[in-house]
C-alpha positions, -999 to +999 in steps of 0.1 A: -412+566-660-428+553-627-404+559-598-427+548-570-439+513-559-475+510-570-503+485-566-531+483-591-560+460-582-572+439-612-596+419-591-603+407-556-633+384-557-635+349-542-641+321-550-655+331-584-657+364-603-686+387-597-702+408-625-678+437-618-650+421-600-626+394-613-608+370-589-575+378-572-550+396-593-527+426-590-502+446-610-472+458-590-452+485-609-420+504-602-401+524-627-400+502-658-408+470-639-443+454-641-452+422-622-485+404-625-492+391-590-518+362-590-537+355-622-572+347-609-601+342-632-609+372-653-578+393-644-561+391-678-587+415-692-581+444-668-544+437-668-543+449-704-555+484-694-521+488-679-497+464-696-496+439-724-483+404-716-451+412-736-446+443-714-445+422-682-412+414-664-426+385-645-456+367-631-458+356-594-484+331-582-492+325-546-509+291-549-527+270-574-564+275-566-582+286-597-592+320-583-555+329-581-541+311-612-567+302-638-559+330-662-524+316-667-542+292-691-555+319-714-522+338-710-504+307-724-526+309-756-520+346-759-482+345-758-479+315-782-508+316-806-520+352-809-507+386-814-481+386-785-445+382-794-421+375-766-384+379-769-380+350-744-404+330-722-420+351-695-406+344-660-432+327-639-427+322-601-451+298-585-456+269-560-439+235-566-457+216-593-470+246-612-456+236-645-470+201-645-504+214-633-506+239-661-494+213-687-521+189-674-548+214-683-532+225-716-520+192-731-546+176-754-526+147-769-498+124-761-474+153-767-470+177-738-480+213-747-449+235-750-455+253-717-418+262-713-419+281-746-444+304-729-432+305-693-397+302-677-409+285-645-392+289-612-406+270-582-409+290-550-397+278-516-397+293-482-373+322-482-370+324-520-355+357-531-352+372-566-348+407-581-370+415-610-361+448-626-361+473-597-382+451-574-369+427-548-392+398-540-390+376-509-414+347-507-424+328-475-445+297-471-478+303-454-506+282-439-533+274-465-535+236-463-515+233-496-483+248-509-489+285-507-468+316-504-468+353-494-445+378-509-427+410-499-419+434-527-394+462-521-383+491-543-369+525-536-372+521-499-409+512-500-424+478-492-456+460-500-465+426-486-492+404-501-505+375-480-519+353-507-544+330-491-535+319-456-546+316-420-527+338-396-492+324-392-458+335-379-441+335-413-466+361-427-462+383-396-424+381-399-425+388-437-447+419-431-426+433-403-423+471-407-438+471-442-454+502-456-485+483-469-499+449-460-524+436-487-541+409-466-569+385-474-601+385-453-620+356-467-635+342-435-665+356-417-656+340-383-629+318-369-633+282-380-646+256-355-615+235-347-637+204-352-639+213-388-601+214-393-575+241-391-584+275-405-569+284-439-580+321-442-579+353-422-610+370-408-611+408-410-601+408-374-572+385-381-560+408-409-561+437-384-542+416-358-515+406-384-511+442-395-507+454-359-483+426-349-462+433-379-461+470-374-474+476-409-480+512-419-513+505-437-536+476-443-556+468-475-581+440-471-587+419-501-603+386-511-632+395-489-656+365-484-691+367-500-708+368-466-692+402-460-694+436-477-661+456-482-674+482-457-680+455-430-645+440-436-628+474-433-648+482-401-640+449-385-603+451-394-601+487-381-612+475-347-579+456-344-555+479-363-551+516-356-535+525-389-553+533-422-574+504-435-587+502-471-604+477-494-588+464-526-617+475-549-613+464-585-596+491-605-582+510-575-546+520-575-523+528-546-489+544-545-471+528-516-463+554-489-489+580-501-522+589-487-551+566-495-583+576-515-609+594-494-636+568-503-615+540-491-612+557-457-649+553-454-648+516-464-664+523-498-653+512-532-632+542-545-632+552-581-601+540-598-574+567-593-555+577-624-519+566-626-495+595-632 
């Protein structure tokens, strides 16, 4: 029985998978609760090292870009047409329009594919709250140029906040206030020229600033843009945040509130720790 709040990184690449790193996806576990957080391209494979789809309690999706949601399409086929047997449709929390978007991809005739037989869809809104098993989830709308959400997950007095994709914004900072761990994207290499439109991502420095402003205990940078290495992202975020800074390397696992892997302290990709 897992009593702690734990984060397992299934993938963190953007905007497409690399050879050894799927797109954004995470497994958050606590006691007998398992939540798949973002289902980016390629994450369904490594998810099954830790939990089958019929062992999940819910899926939570930050926004509908493919690098955060595409594996919902293959999960649909798994739960309806393969070896998975669900007692009830799998709870799926996502942005407004998620059901119609998925059905648009999955429907191949005049009859809508039976999406609701696979997923019990709840649309997120700013301030949405729900308890899944032993985990309390609070979602806030964030700034990504489209409907997008961050989430705070709390269990047993521990808290993990995941930014999803977003530019720095007050709602994320407020959501992350006093959290044990902030899992924050760092897609941008530099601040966007205002002439090109409003920014929609964090730089590593932004991630450090958000963690510092929120009073987070620890920062894990994820979704690092392809112009940066994980080491560079960790170094740059560390210049703005005095607490521990890690990289969300694929396969790595973190127990919220415990010490981080030594390799991550150096900005390297740690070997995947074993879950107790």
